[in-house]
Residue, then its C-alpha position, 0 to 999 in steps of 0.5 A: x622492523x629493525x629501523x623502527x626498533x632502532x628509532x625507538x631505542x634512540x628516542x628512549x636514550x634521548x628521553x633518558x639524557x634529558x631526564x637525568x638532569x631533571x631530578x636535581x632541579x625538582x622541588x620535592x622528593x615526590x617530583x624527583x621520584x617521578x623523574x627517576x621512575x621515568x628514567x627507569x621505565x625508559x631503560x627497561x624499554x631499551x633492554x626489552x628492545x635489545x632483548x628482542x633483538x638478541x632473541x631473534x638472533x638466537 
């Protein structure tokens, strides 16, 4: 399970890295907001995965 969780975390981090560049090139404010929402969603996923790890360690 740890391997799968680590893979999901790395995937989310990769998405964030790629998406952080996109708002600057967005043509509309709506498009920028969609990118920001996607970045925040990926950050929440990482926190959730890490929280699951912390919960199991306790």
